[in-house]
C-alpha positions in Angstrom: 104.6 87.2 209.3 106.6 86.3 211.9 106.5 84.8 215.5 109.2 84.9 218.5 110.9 82.0 218.7 110.8 81.3 222.5 107.2 82.4 223.2 105.3 80.3 225.3 101.8 78.7 222.8 98.8 78.0 224.7 97.0 74.9 222.8 94.5 75.1 225.2 92.7 77.3 223.1 92.4 75.0 220.1 90.7 72.4 220.8 91.5 69.5 217.9 89.0 67.2 216.8 90.3 66.4 213.6 89.0 62.4 212.5 87.0 62.7 215.9 83.5 61.5 216.5 81.2 64.5 215.9 81.4 66.5 219.1 79.4 69.3 220.7 75.1 69.5 221.5 72.9 70.6 218.8 70.9 73.8 220.2 70.1 77.3 219.3 71.7 80.2 219.2 73.4 82.1 216.4 75.7 80.8 213.4 78.2 83.7 211.9 80.6 84.1 209.6 80.5 81.1 207.9 79.9 80.5 204.1 82.0 81.2 201.1 80.4 78.4 199.4 77.0 79.3 201.3 76.8 82.9 199.5 76.0 80.0 196.8 73.5 78.3 197.4 71.7 76.7 200.7 74.6 77.1 202.9 74.1 81.0 202.9 71.2 80.0 205.7 73.7 79.9 208.5 74.5 83.5 208.5 70.8 83.7 209.8 70.7 82.0 212.6 69.3 78.9 211.1 70.3 75.5 212.3 73.7 74.2 210.0 71.6 71.2 210.1 69.4 72.1 207.9 71.4 71.5 205.0 69.8 68.8 203.1 66.8 66.4 203.3 69.5 63.8 205.2 71.5 66.6 207.1 74.5 66.5 204.9 75.7 68.7 202.1 78.0 67.6 199.9 80.7 67.2 202.2 82.1 63.8 200.9 82.4 65.1 197.5 84.8 67.6 198.9 88.6 67.1 197.8 90.7 66.6 201.1 92.4 69.4 202.5 95.4 70.1 204.9 95.4 67.8 207.5 98.5 68.5 209.4 99.3 67.3 213.0 97.7 64.6 213.7 94.0 65.7 216.7 95.5 65.6 220.1 99.2 66.2 219.4 99.0 70.3 219.3 100.0 70.5 222.7 103.9 67.9 221.8 104.0 69.7 218.5 103.4 73.2 218.8 105.6 74.4 222.0 107.0 77.6 220.9 106.8 80.5 218.2 109.5 78.5 216.6 107.1 75.9 216.0 104.5 78.7 214.8 107.0 79.4 212.0 107.4 76.0 210.9 103.9 74.5 211.0 100.9 75.5 210.0 99.3 74.2 212.9 100.8 75.7 215.2 100.7 79.1 213.2 97.1 78.7 213.8 97.4 78.0 217.9 99.5 81.3 217.7 97.1 83.5 216.0 94.5 82.4 217.9 96.5 83.1 221.0 97.4 86.9 219.5 93.8 87.5 219.0 92.6 86.5 222.1 95.4 88.0 223.9 94.6 91.3 222.6 90.5 91.6 222.8 91.5 90.6 226.5 93.8 93.0 227.1 91.2 95.7 224.9 88.0 94.9 227.0 90.2 94.4 230.2 91.5 98.3 229.4 87.8 99.4 228.6 86.3 97.8 231.8 84.8 94.6 230.5 85.3 91.4 230.8 86.5 89.3 228.0 85.4 85.9 227.9 88.1 83.6 226.3 86.5 81.7 223.4 88.4 78.0 221.8 89.0 77.4 218.3 87.8 74.2 217.8 89.1 72.2 214.8 87.6 69.6 212.8 87.5 67.2 209.4 84.3 67.3 207.5 81.2 67.6 210.0 80.8 69.0 213.0 78.5 69.3 215.8 78.0 72.4 217.3 76.2 74.4 219.9 74.2 76.3 216.6 73.4 73.0 215.3 75.6 70.2 212.9 77.6 71.7 210.2 79.8 70.4 207.7 83.1 72.0 206.2 81.4 73.3 203.3 80.2 76.3 205.6 83.5 77.5 205.8 84.9 78.9 209.1 82.2 80.2 211.5 81.5 81.5 215.0 78.5 80.0 216.8 77.1 82.4 219.4 75.4 79.4 221.8 78.4 77.7 222.9 81.4 80.7 221.9 84.0 78.8 219.6 85.1 79.2 216.5 84.9 76.3 213.9 87.4 75.7 211.5 88.5 73.0 209.1 91.6 74.1 207.9 91.1 72.6 204.3 89.6 75.8 203.5 92.4 77.7 203.1 93.2 75.3 200.9 89.8 76.6 199.1 90.8 79.8 199.3 93.8 80.3 197.1 92.7 76.9 195.1 89.1 77.7 194.4 88.2 81.4 194.8 91.6 83.0 193.8 93.4 84.1 197.0 97.0 84.2 197.1 96.9 83.2 200.6 99.9 83.0 202.8 99.8 82.6 206.3 98.6 86.4 206.8 95.1 85.5 204.6 94.8 82.7 207.6 95.0 85.3 210.1 93.0 87.3 208.6 89.9 84.6 208.7 90.9 83.7 212.2 90.6 87.6 213.4 87.7 88.2 211.6 85.8 85.2 213.4 86.6 86.6 216.3 85.4 89.7 215.4 82.3 88.3 215.6 82.8 86.6 219.3 83.2 90.5 220.4 79.8 91.2 218.7 78.3 88.4 220.6 79.7 90.0 223.6 78.8 93.6 223.0 75.1 92.4 221.6 75.6 93.8 218.3 75.5 90.0 217.0 71.7 90.5 217.4 71.6 92.7 214.1 72.8 90.7 211.4 69.8 89.6 209.7 68.5 90.0 205.8 70.0 90.3 202.4 71.0 93.1 200.6 73.9 95.3 200.5 72.7 97.1 203.1 71.3 94.6 205.4 72.3 93.6 208.8 74.1 90.6 207.7 76.5 92.7 205.5 77.1 95.2 207.8 77.5 92.5 210.6 80.1 90.7 208.5 81.9 93.8 207.6 82.5 95.2 211.2 84.1 91.4 211.8 86.4 92.8 209.4 87.0 95.8 210.8 87.6 94.1 213.8 89.9 91.7 212.1 92.1 95.4 211.3 92.3 96.3 214.8 93.8 93.1 216.1 96.3 93.4 213.1 97.8 97.3 214.0 98.3 96.5 217.2 99.5 92.6 216.6 103.0 93.3 216.9 102.9 95.3 220.3 100.2 93.0 222.0 102.0 91.1 224.8 101.8 87.7 225.6 100.5 86.8 228.9 103.0 84.5 229.7 106.1 86.5 228.8 105.1 89.7 228.4 106.3 90.2 225.1 104.9 90.3 221.6 103.9 86.9 220.3 104.0 88.3 216.9 107.5 90.3 216.0 107.1 91.3 212.4 103.9 91.9 210.2 104.9 93.6 206.9 103.0 95.5 204.3 103.1 92.8 202.2 101.4 90.5 204.7 98.2 93.0 205.0 98.0 92.8 201.4 97.7 89.5 201.3 95.2 89.7 204.2 92.9 92.6 201.8 93.8 90.0 199.1 91.8 87.1 200.9 89.3 89.9 202.0 88.6 91.0 198.3 88.3 86.8 197.1 85.5 86.1 199.4 83.1 89.3 198.5 79.9 88.5 197.8 80.2 90.3 193.9 83.5 88.1 193.3 81.9 85.3 194.3 78.6 85.8 192.3 79.9 86.8 188.7 82.8 83.9 189.2 79.6 81.4 189.7 76.6 83.2 188.6 77.9 85.2 185.7 76.5 87.8 187.3 76.0 90.3 190.3 73.1 90.3 191.9 73.5 93.1 195.3 69.8 92.2 196.5 71.0 88.9 197.8 74.1 89.9 199.4 75.3 88.7 203.3 79.0 89.4 203.3 79.4 92.8 201.2 81.3 93.2 198.1 85.2 92.7 198.0 85.6 96.6 197.9 83.8 97.4 201.0 85.7 94.3 202.6 88.9 95.5 202.3 87.6 99.1 202.8 86.3 98.1 206.4 89.4 95.6 207.2 91.7 98.5 206.3 90.1 101.3 208.3 90.4 99.0 211.4 94.2 98.8 210.9 94.6 102.0 210.1 92.9 103.3 212.9 93.4 100.7 215.7 90.4 101.6 217.4 86.8 100.2 217.8 85.1 103.7 217.2 86.4 103.3 213.9 84.3 99.9 213.2 80.9 101.2 213.9 79.2 100.1 210.5 75.7 100.2 211.1 76.0 104.0 211.7 
């Protein structure tokens, strides 16, 4: 995956609070998309809209034991360090900014074409713990979207765990897939579909919601190299190969419920699924990527 070296990055779409005090206001709303680890233990509660602060009796979830992840650029330096696509081609933090810019540019273009208004949703970078409109959460939840404050939350250390703990090959597009998936939840929030994601099991609303977000990520990937940057009018992403897509599919499979359950439980229990199997996640991402249309992503049909 390559970015246009001369493209200007909009760092205002990524709010960097790494190493800072807890931000946000605890409250209601629905938290979705989080929890690779959450598929295993109590953190699964966030998928069902439960306050992420209720992870243990003292409000923590073992984040102190979490191994340190990628810190990258210090908080507050994104505007100085991430100015162009050339920076995105060199630095992970800047690549995150570029992907967020591209994803939001696409959905704004799509929603405008459909006669709807797209509301921007920033990505909030944090370390270890964060307060959100949906309540307090820790890095152990994994990347997630909160409908109460319309933000995507991400600890970049998750990408180290994606490859180191869950066996994904990783790489820039694996990271892009994760981000695009979370913005898929924002689209569901805007359309009202997010309220249909509840329950457990392979045919549950929760699984259908997650698979649809995978499909939406695929739609963005389909259009990534043709979506014009609002500032330059040229595509921010200039090259996306099949090898990149394969890394996205590999990441999708790595966080399939069946893969994680087999690894940590030694058996697969479909009646407790909340995100879908490895095959399902790959199938729906591929469906979105091949079709490039919202109509192909009706997992609730």
